[in-house]
C-alpha positions in Angstrom: 62.3 129.5 89.8 62.7 132.7 91.9 59.0 132.7 92.7 58.8 129.0 93.7 58.3 128.0 97.4 61.6 127.8 99.3 60.9 124.2 100.4 60.6 123.1 96.8 63.9 124.8 95.8 65.7 123.3 98.9 64.4 119.9 98.1 65.6 120.1 94.5 69.0 121.1 95.7 69.0 118.1 98.1 68.0 115.7 95.3 70.8 117.0 93.1 73.2 116.4 95.9 71.9 112.8 96.2 72.9 112.1 92.6 76.5 112.9 93.6 76.3 110.8 96.8 74.8 107.7 95.1 77.3 107.4 92.2 80.3 106.5 94.3 78.3 103.9 96.1 77.3 102.2 92.9 80.9 102.2 91.7 82.4 100.8 94.9 79.7 98.1 95.0 80.5 97.1 91.5 84.2 96.9 92.3 83.4 94.8 95.4 81.2 92.5 93.3 83.9 92.1 90.5 86.6 91.5 93.1 84.9 88.3 94.3 86.9 86.0 91.9 90.2 87.4 93.2 89.1 86.9 96.8 88.0 83.3 96.3 90.9 82.3 94.0 93.0 80.8 96.8 90.1 78.7 98.0 89.6 77.5 94.4 93.3 76.6 94.2 93.1 74.6 97.4 90.1 72.6 96.0 92.1 71.8 92.8 94.9 70.5 95.1 92.2 68.3 96.7 92.6 70.2 99.9 89.2 70.8 101.6 89.3 74.3 103.2 87.9 74.4 106.7 85.3 76.8 105.4 83.7 77.8 102.1 84.9 81.0 100.6 83.2 83.6 102.8 83.1 86.2 100.0 80.3 84.4 98.2 78.0 86.1 100.7 79.6 89.5 100.1 79.2 89.1 96.4 75.4 88.7 96.8 75.3 91.7 99.2 77.4 93.8 96.9 75.1 93.0 93.9 72.0 93.9 96.0 73.5 97.1 97.1 74.6 98.1 93.5 71.0 97.3 92.3 69.5 99.5 95.1 71.8 102.3 94.3 70.8 102.2 90.6 67.1 102.1 91.5 67.6 105.1 93.9 69.5 107.0 91.4 66.9 106.4 88.7 64.1 107.3 91.2 65.8 110.6 92.0 66.4 111.4 88.4 62.7 110.6 87.6 61.6 112.8 90.5 63.8 115.7 89.4 62.5 115.6 85.9 58.8 115.7 86.9 59.5 118.4 89.5 61.0 120.5 86.8 58.0 120.0 84.6 55.6 120.9 87.4 57.5 124.0 88.4 58.1 125.4 84.9 55.0 124.2 83.0 52.2 123.9 85.5 52.6 126.9 87.8 48.9 127.1 88.6 48.6 123.6 89.8 52.1 123.0 91.2 51.1 122.8 94.9 48.7 119.9 94.5 50.9 118.0 92.0 54.1 118.5 93.9 52.5 117.3 97.1 51.2 114.1 95.5 54.5 113.4 93.8 56.5 114.2 96.9 54.3 111.7 98.9 54.9 108.9 96.4 58.6 109.7 96.3 58.9 109.7 100.1 57.2 106.3 100.3 59.4 104.7 97.7 62.5 106.1 99.5 61.3 104.7 102.8 61.1 101.2 101.3 64.5 101.5 99.7 66.0 102.8 102.9 64.7 99.8 104.9 66.3 97.3 102.5 69.5 99.3 102.3 69.7 99.4 106.1 69.3 95.6 106.2 72.1 95.3 103.7 74.3 97.7 105.8 73.7 95.5 108.8 74.7 92.3 107.0 77.9 93.8 105.5 78.8 95.4 108.9 78.3 92.0 110.6 80.5 90.3 108.0 83.4 92.7 108.6 83.3 92.6 112.4 82.3 89.0 113.1 84.9 86.4 114.1 86.2 85.1 110.7 89.1 83.2 112.1 90.2 80.3 109.9 90.8 76.9 111.5 94.5 76.9 110.5 95.2 73.6 112.2 92.6 71.9 110.1 93.9 73.6 106.9 97.4 72.4 107.7 96.2 68.9 108.3 94.2 68.8 105.1 97.2 70.0 103.1 99.5 67.4 104.5 96.9 64.7 103.7 96.5 65.8 100.1 100.3 66.0 99.5 101.0 62.5 101.1 98.2 61.0 99.1 98.4 62.6 95.7 102.0 63.7 95.1 103.3 60.9 92.8 105.8 62.7 90.5 107.8 65.9 90.2 106.6 66.2 86.6 103.8 68.5 85.6 102.6 66.2 82.8 102.1 63.0 84.8 98.9 61.0 84.7 97.9 62.3 88.2 96.4 65.8 87.7 96.5 66.7 91.3 100.2 65.9 91.5 100.8 68.1 88.5 98.9 71.0 90.2 101.1 70.6 93.3 104.2 71.0 91.1 102.7 74.0 89.3 101.8 75.6 92.7 105.4 75.1 93.8 106.8 77.0 90.8 104.2 79.8 90.8 104.3 80.5 94.6 108.0 79.9 95.3 107.3 77.3 98.0 108.0 73.7 98.6 105.9 71.0 100.3 103.5 71.9 103.1 106.0 72.6 105.8 109.3 74.5 105.4 112.1 72.4 104.0 115.4 72.4 105.9 117.2 69.4 104.4 116.9 66.0 102.9 114.3 64.9 105.5 111.1 66.6 104.5 107.4 66.2 103.6 108.2 64.3 100.4 109.8 61.3 102.2 106.5 59.5 102.7 104.7 60.6 99.5 104.0 58.0 96.7 106.8 59.8 94.8 109.4 58.5 97.2 107.8 55.2 98.2 105.8 52.6 96.2 106.1 53.3 92.5 107.7 56.7 92.8 110.6 58.0 90.8 112.6 60.1 93.3 115.1 57.2 93.8 115.8 57.0 90.1 117.0 60.7 89.9 118.4 60.7 93.5 116.0 63.5 94.2 115.2 64.6 97.8 112.8 67.3 96.8 110.9 67.9 93.5 112.7 69.9 90.8 109.7 72.3 90.8 111.0 73.5 94.2 114.2 74.8 92.8 115.0 78.5 92.7 114.4 80.1 89.3 112.6 77.2 87.6 109.4 77.6 85.6 106.8 75.2 84.2 108.8 75.2 81.0 112.4 74.5 82.3 112.0 72.8 85.7 113.4 69.5 84.3 116.8 71.4 83.8 117.0 72.2 87.6 120.4 72.1 89.2 121.3 68.7 90.8 122.6 70.7 93.8 119.0 71.7 94.4 116.8 68.6 94.0 119.5 65.9 94.9 121.7 67.6 97.5 119.2 70.2 98.8 122.0 72.8 99.1 121.0 76.1 100.8 119.8 78.9 98.5 119.3 76.6 95.6 115.6 75.8 96.5 112.6 77.6 97.9 112.6 76.5 101.5 109.3 78.2 102.5 106.4 75.8 103.1 103.3 76.3 101.0 101.1 76.3 104.1 102.7 79.6 105.2 102.2 81.0 101.7 98.5 80.1 101.7 98.1 81.4 105.2 99.7 84.7 104.3 97.6 85.0 101.1 94.3 84.3 102.9 95.2 86.8 105.7 96.3 89.5 103.2 93.1 89.1 101.1 90.9 89.3 104.2 92.5 92.5 105.3 92.3 94.0 101.8 88.7 92.8 101.3 87.5 94.0 104.7 89.0 97.4 103.9 87.1 97.6 100.6 83.9 96.6 102.5 84.4 99.4 105.0 84.7 101.9 102.2 81.4 100.6 100.8 79.8 100.9 104.3 80.9 104.5 104.5 79.3 105.3 101.1 76.2 103.4 102.1 75.9 105.4 105.3 76.1 108.6 103.3 73.3 107.4 101.0 71.2 106.4 104.0 71.6 109.9 105.5 70.7 111.4 102.1 67.6 109.1 102.0 66.6 110.5 105.4 66.7 114.0 103.9 64.6 112.8 101.0 62.0 111.3 103.5 61.9 114.4 105.8 61.7 117.1 103.1 58.6 115.8 101.3 56.9 115.6 104.7 57.6 119.3 105.4 56.4 120.0 101.8 53.2 118.1 102.3 52.5 119.7 105.6 53.1 123.2 104.1 50.7 122.4 101.2 48.1 121.0 103.6 48.4 124.1 105.8 48.0 126.3 102.6 44.9 124.3 101.6 43.4 124.6 105.0 44.2 128.3 105.1 42.6 128.8 101.7 39.5 126.8 102.7 39.1 128.9 105.9 39.6 132.1 103.9 36.9 130.9 101.4 34.5 130.2 104.2 35.2 133.6 105.8 34.5 135.3 102.4 31.3 133.3 102.0 30.2 134.4 105.5 31.0 138.0 104.8 29.1 137.9 101.5 26.2 136.2 103.3 26.2 138.9 106.0 26.3 141.7 103.4 23.5 140.1 101.5 21.5 139.7 104.6 22.1 143.3 105.6 21.1 144.5 102.1 17.9 142.4 102.2 17.1 143.7 105.7 17.7 147.3 104.6 15.6 146.8 101.5 12.7 145.4 103.5 12.9 148.3 106.0 12.8 150.9 103.2 9.8 149.1 101.6 7.9 149.1 104.9 8.6 152.8 105.4 7.3 153.6 101.8 4.1 151.8 102.5 3.5 153.7 105.6 
């Protein structure tokens, strides 16, 4: 290795460094891809409550971009590993032919890296645009859709009723410690105009003002044992007074902040890899130029030697002819 060209050794060191740069990118891309279900869970919950979100889960796009990025990282890592292996073979086993073989291999490697760098730069642009574009939710529309679903589908404070959507509303209340869509401040609330308290509802039979699933400390298993002071009298501190609209708004906002932070980390790693790719593209160019200069130099040297030999041969011939003529005279 000590006798190898400095550019080759420098390029090998750069390629080894790239292995360490690419691995974090692959890991963070995989984490971002796996986190998709968590980021879209609140949107899926809304759909189960028959609430149409004002927008589809925006992280579906991020999931695809994260998968593409992870795939490019794996390809790049494999390419660098493949290149290092062949470079080692050429340097250690084929010393007599290393200049030509290394030049050809470096050229192919540089072309492959250029193609990958272009696709990765496009991926970076799309991820960057997602983080910094205006992703404001239409909260007014969401609030209206939640109200419509509750007023239309809430028919019982039981989680085993015939109406699956109503059951899911009750489960949502118990799991998220909220009640109705808007905050509950007393006996007049969102449930007054739902089918549960009008038409064929059962709230009058139990003298309930709010569902038992809104009471503090209840679960899906014991909500039927809720304190009468909660569901009938709506006494303060016996029920969850926070509206579910606020809960959902907070969850969506928190998830967006968290997810955008994760994307920014991926963007930082992606930029590191793009800079490393730039090194991979530049170094083979220098290597190829050095090899071409060496070949041209050798070619010129060869021609000079041929000319010198030709001149020597011509001089010898001329001298021999002169001596021959002198002998004849």
